[in-house]
N, CA, C and O of each residue as an XYZ file, in Angstrom:
388
protein
N       0.794     -1.204      0.000
C       0.000      0.000      0.000
C       0.833      1.262      0.000
O       0.278      2.359      0.072
N       2.150      1.143     -0.079
C       3.013      2.324     -0.086
C       3.400      2.685     -1.506
O       3.423      1.828     -2.389
N       3.703      3.945     -1.721
C       4.204      4.393     -3.014
C       5.708      4.594     -2.900
O       6.189      5.229     -1.962
N       6.446      4.045     -3.863
C       7.895      4.178     -3.854
C       8.390      4.547     -5.247
O       7.711      4.320     -6.248
N       9.572      5.113     -5.286
C      10.234      5.392     -6.548
C      11.444      4.475     -6.634
O      12.338      4.554     -5.791
N      11.487      3.607     -7.638
C      12.617      2.699     -7.817
C      13.779      3.481     -8.409
O      13.647      4.132     -9.446
N      14.919      3.406     -7.731
C      16.122      4.118     -8.176
C      17.093      3.190     -8.899
O      17.764      3.597     -9.847
N      17.164      1.919     -8.436
C      18.142      0.989     -9.004
C      17.688     -0.442     -8.764
O      17.124     -0.758     -7.717
N      17.937     -1.292     -9.732
C      17.673     -2.725     -9.587
C      18.911     -3.362     -8.967
O      20.012     -3.225     -9.500
N      18.736     -4.060     -7.838
C      19.864     -4.759     -7.217
C      20.053     -6.145     -7.810
O      21.181     -6.616     -7.952
N      18.961     -6.792     -8.153
C      19.070     -8.124     -8.737
C      17.972     -9.040     -8.260
O      16.966     -8.607     -7.698
N      18.192    -10.338     -8.501
C      17.208    -11.323     -8.080
C      17.921    -12.543     -7.521
O      19.072    -12.820     -7.860
N      17.225    -13.258     -6.670
C      17.717    -14.516     -6.113
C      16.640    -15.561     -6.374
O      15.468    -15.355     -6.061
N      17.056    -16.685     -6.952
C      16.156    -17.807     -7.173
C      16.484    -18.853     -6.113
O      17.617    -19.326     -6.024
N      15.483    -19.210     -5.311
C      15.681    -20.182     -4.228
C      14.912    -21.464     -4.531
O      13.837    -21.444     -5.130
N      15.487    -22.557     -4.107
C      14.784    -23.834     -4.127
C      14.884    -24.427     -2.741
O      15.980    -24.631     -2.219
N      13.747    -24.700     -2.151
C      13.687    -25.315     -0.828
C      13.221    -26.757     -1.008
O      12.031    -27.027     -1.166
N      14.182    -27.673     -0.980
C      13.905    -29.078     -1.285
C      12.872    -29.686     -0.344
O      12.057    -30.506     -0.767
N      12.898    -29.298      0.916
C      11.993    -29.890      1.900
C      10.526    -29.719      1.513
O       9.690    -30.558      1.850
N      10.214    -28.641      0.812
C       8.829    -28.370      0.421
C       8.644    -28.359     -1.102
O       7.568    -28.022     -1.596
N       9.711    -28.735     -1.852
C       9.677    -28.658     -3.306
C       9.153    -27.285     -3.748
O       8.213    -27.182     -4.537
N       9.784    -26.249     -3.222
C       9.320    -24.862     -3.352
C      10.364    -24.049     -4.105
O      11.532    -24.010     -3.718
N       9.938    -23.406     -5.174
C      10.789    -22.484     -5.926
C      10.268    -21.066     -5.715
O       9.061    -20.827     -5.716
N      11.190    -20.139     -5.535
C      10.778    -18.744     -5.380
C      11.834    -17.838     -5.997
O      13.034    -18.060     -5.832
N      11.373    -16.817     -6.709
C      12.263    -15.793     -7.228
C      11.955    -14.491     -6.505
O      10.816    -14.025     -6.498
N      12.986    -13.908     -5.894
C      12.835    -12.641     -5.170
C      13.613    -11.564     -5.912
O      14.757    -11.783     -6.309
N      13.002    -10.418     -6.098
C      13.621     -9.282     -6.768
C      13.861     -8.190     -5.738
O      13.057     -8.001     -4.825
N      14.966     -7.473     -5.886
C      15.275     -6.423     -4.913
C      15.666     -5.135     -5.642
O      16.361     -5.152     -6.658
N      15.198     -4.036     -5.092
C      15.423     -2.719     -5.677
C      15.833     -1.737     -4.585
O      15.495     -1.918     -3.415
N      16.553     -0.711     -4.971
C      16.777      0.439     -4.103
C      15.787      1.506     -4.534
O      15.541      1.699     -5.724
N      15.230      2.186     -3.567
C      14.266      3.208     -3.919
C      14.049      4.196     -2.800
O      14.688      4.131     -1.750
N      13.144      5.103     -3.043
C      12.748      6.110     -2.062
C      11.266      5.952     -1.769
O      10.460      5.710     -2.667
N      10.925      6.094     -0.505
C       9.518      6.029     -0.108
C       8.874      7.373     -0.402
O       9.368      8.415      0.029
N       7.775      7.346     -1.133
C       7.026      8.568     -1.423
C       5.921      8.733     -0.379
O       5.779      9.799      0.221
N       5.145      7.678     -0.169
C       4.128      7.684      0.890
C       4.102      6.310      1.536
O       4.317      5.296      0.871
N       3.839      6.281      2.833
C       3.715      5.031      3.577
C       2.233      4.705      3.714
O       1.483      5.418      4.380
N       1.830      3.623      3.074
C       0.436      3.210      3.115
C       0.138      2.360      4.328
O       1.026      2.096      5.138
N      -1.105      1.929      4.462
C      -1.495      1.097      5.603
C      -0.858     -0.289      5.510
O      -0.527     -0.770      4.427
N      -0.699     -0.901      6.650
C      -0.118     -2.228      6.760
C      -1.162     -3.272      6.373
O      -2.291     -3.221      6.860
N      -0.803     -4.218      5.506
C      -1.730     -5.260      5.057
C      -1.124     -6.636      5.277
O      -0.768     -7.315      4.313
N      -1.002     -7.054      6.523
C      -0.481     -8.384      6.809
C      -1.564     -9.434      6.594
O      -2.745     -9.182      6.834
N      -1.143    -10.629      6.133
C      -2.070    -11.746      6.013
C      -2.344    -12.310      7.404
O      -1.582    -12.059      8.337
N      -3.421    -13.065      7.543
C      -3.794    -13.609      8.853
C      -2.686    -14.467      9.453
O      -2.423    -14.389     10.653
N      -2.031    -15.290      8.620
C      -0.939    -16.126      9.109
C       0.236    -15.306      9.606
O       0.880    -15.667     10.592
N       0.518    -14.197      8.924
C       1.593    -13.309      9.355
C       1.246    -12.659     10.691
O       2.096    -12.542     11.573
N       0.003    -12.242     10.831
C      -0.437    -11.651     12.106
C      -0.312    -12.671     13.230
O       0.180    -12.354     14.313
N      -0.762    -13.905     12.966
C      -0.714    -14.967     13.981
C       0.730    -15.279     14.381
O       0.989    -15.648     15.526
N       1.667    -15.133     13.446
C       3.077    -15.398     13.728
C       3.781    -14.199     14.365
O       4.975    -14.267     14.659
N       3.053    -13.106     14.578
C       3.634    -11.938     15.247
C       4.427    -11.022     14.343
O       5.248    -10.241     14.823
N       4.195    -11.102     13.029
C       4.900    -10.213     12.111
C       4.499     -8.769     12.392
O       3.390     -8.494     12.850
N       5.418     -7.856     12.109
C       5.113     -6.435     12.196
C       5.916     -5.689     11.143
O       6.987     -6.135     10.733
N       5.396     -4.567     10.715
C       6.070     -3.732      9.729
C       6.905     -2.692     10.468
O       6.395     -1.964     11.321
N       8.193     -2.629     10.133
C       9.089     -1.628     10.703
C       9.694     -0.816      9.566
O      10.120     -1.376      8.555
N       9.732      0.479      9.728
C      10.409      1.340      8.764
C      11.745      1.735      9.394
O      11.777      2.491     10.364
N      12.850      1.221      8.839
C      14.185      1.508      9.362
C      15.109      1.833      8.197
O      14.795      1.544      7.043
N      16.258      2.441      8.510
C      17.215      2.716      7.440
C      17.988      1.445      7.095
O      17.859      0.430      7.779
N      18.770      1.503      6.063
C      19.484      0.339      5.546
C      20.406     -0.282      6.589
O      20.425     -1.503      6.740
N      21.161      0.529      7.303
C      22.099      0.001      8.297
C      21.368     -0.770      9.396
O      21.807     -1.847      9.798
N      20.263     -0.223      9.876
C      19.504     -0.900     10.926
C      18.837     -2.165     10.388
O      18.761     -3.172     11.092
N      18.358     -2.120      9.153
C      17.747     -3.311      8.551
C      18.766     -4.440      8.462
O      18.440     -5.593      8.745
N      19.986     -4.121      8.075
C      21.030     -5.140      7.966
C      21.317     -5.769      9.327
O      21.471     -6.986      9.426
N      21.390     -4.957     10.367
C      21.621     -5.488     11.721
C      20.451     -6.362     12.150
O      20.657     -7.468     12.649
N      19.230     -5.881     11.963
C      18.051     -6.639     12.387
C      17.956     -7.998     11.690
O      17.692     -9.016     12.330
N      18.172     -8.003     10.387
C      18.027     -9.246      9.625
C      19.197    -10.194      9.895
O      18.987    -11.384     10.127
N      20.413     -9.679      9.865
C      21.581    -10.559      9.989
C      21.739    -11.138     11.388
O      22.384    -12.174     11.550
N      21.165    -10.493     12.403
C      21.275    -11.007     13.772
C      19.997    -11.685     14.256
O      19.913    -12.099     15.413
N      19.012    -11.799     13.385
C      17.750    -12.445     13.766
C      18.019    -13.893     14.176
O      18.813    -14.593     13.547
N      17.354    -14.323     15.223
C      17.494    -15.696     15.710
C      16.416    -16.541     15.055
O      15.225    -16.313     15.264
N      16.839    -17.524     14.258
C      15.888    -18.431     13.635
C      16.523    -19.798     13.466
O      17.698    -19.918     13.118
N      15.735    -20.815     13.717
C      16.168    -22.183     13.440
C      15.162    -22.847     12.509
O      15.328    -24.000     12.111
N      14.126    -22.104     12.171
C      13.072    -22.567     11.278
C      13.636    -22.760      9.871
O      14.398    -21.920      9.391
N      13.273    -23.855      9.208
C      13.772    -24.173      7.869
C      13.564    -23.006      6.907
O      14.510    -22.570      6.252
N      12.350    -22.502      6.817
C      12.072    -21.391      5.902
C      12.769    -20.117      6.359
O      13.282    -19.353      5.540
N      12.786    -19.891      7.671
C      13.418    -18.693      8.212
C      14.895    -18.602      7.874
O      15.412    -17.508      7.650
N      15.583    -19.742      7.834
C      16.998    -19.739      7.482
C      17.209    -19.293      6.038
O      18.167    -18.578      5.744
N      16.326    -19.708      5.139
C      16.398    -19.254      3.744
C      16.144    -17.749      3.667
O      16.873    -17.019      2.995
N      15.112    -17.302      4.355
C      14.738    -15.888      4.325
C      15.864    -15.025      4.873
O      16.205    -13.997      4.288
N      16.441    -15.441      5.994
C      17.532    -14.674      6.603
C      18.719    -14.570      5.651
O      19.274    -13.486      5.471
N      19.112    -15.684      5.041
C      20.250    -15.675      4.127
C      19.963    -14.795      2.905
O      20.811    -14.000      2.501
N      18.777    -14.935      2.323
C      18.401    -14.150      1.145
C      18.388    -12.651      1.466
O      18.998    -11.854      0.753
N      17.696    -12.279      2.533
C      17.549    -10.859      2.842
C      18.855    -10.226      3.297
O      19.107     -9.056      3.008
N      19.694    -10.985      4.009
C      21.007    -10.470      4.398
C      21.845    -10.189      3.153
O      22.511     -9.156      3.076
N      21.818    -11.090      2.187
C      22.575    -10.892      0.951
C      22.097     -9.646      0.211
O      22.917     -8.851     -0.248
N      20.791     -9.467      0.090
C      20.263     -8.272     -0.571
C      20.700     -6.998      0.159
O      21.128     -6.036     -0.478
N      20.593     -6.987      1.483
C      20.949     -5.788      2.251
C      22.450     -5.502      2.193
O      22.849     -4.341      2.103
N      23.286     -6.538      2.242
C      24.733     -6.339      2.118
C      25.078     -5.782      0.741
O      25.938     -4.908      0.624
N      24.420     -6.277     -0.294
C      24.643     -5.775     -1.651
C      24.252     -4.300     -1.747
O      24.966     -3.503     -2.356
N      23.126     -3.944     -1.148
C      22.683     -2.545     -1.153
C      23.682     -1.659     -0.417
O      23.993     -0.560     -0.878
N      24.186     -2.128      0.720
C      25.146     -1.342      1.504
C      26.453     -1.160      0.726
O      27.019     -0.066      0.716
N      26.934     -2.221      0.077
C      28.167     -2.128     -0.716
C      27.975     -1.170     -1.890
O      28.873     -0.387     -2.197
N      26.853     -1.220     -2.529
C      26.570     -0.323     -3.640
C      26.564      1.117     -3.169
O      27.103      1.994     -3.844
N      25.961      1.372     -2.020
C      25.920      2.712     -1.466
C      27.308      3.240     -1.132
O      27.587      4.424     -1.320
N      28.187      2.355     -0.632
C      29.555      2.766     -0.311
C      30.321      3.122     -1.577
O      31.065      4.102     -1.602
N      30.139      2.325     -2.630
C      30.831      2.594     -3.891
C      30.377      3.904     -4.515
O      31.184      4.653     -5.065
N      29.070      4.176     -4.425
C      28.545      5.388     -5.049
C      28.908      6.650     -4.282
O      28.956      7.732     -4.866
N      29.167      6.528     -2.973
C      29.528      7.707     -2.187
C      31.024      7.961     -2.203
O      31.474      9.015     -1.753
N      31.815      7.000     -2.720
C      33.285      7.152     -2.747
C      33.733      7.995     -3.910
O      34.931      8.222     -4.083
């Protein structure tokens, strides 16, 4: 429900989770938030205690990379999102140099 302006394409990650025979392609972009819309979590996400946080890139990297998870799916998500955030941080360092 938010409006954003895409500034740069970071890339995509294709995951295969053998335990569930699950394929997923995730795309990641750098952008700017124009407006923050209402939160639209699914019922399962609400039941699992998900919440929407708006943080800067550095804080997002700390939150994701230090998240405690032993859940099969959570380990994939943590690895994928950490890689995307590290790539974004490295790109930002190169562009500011």
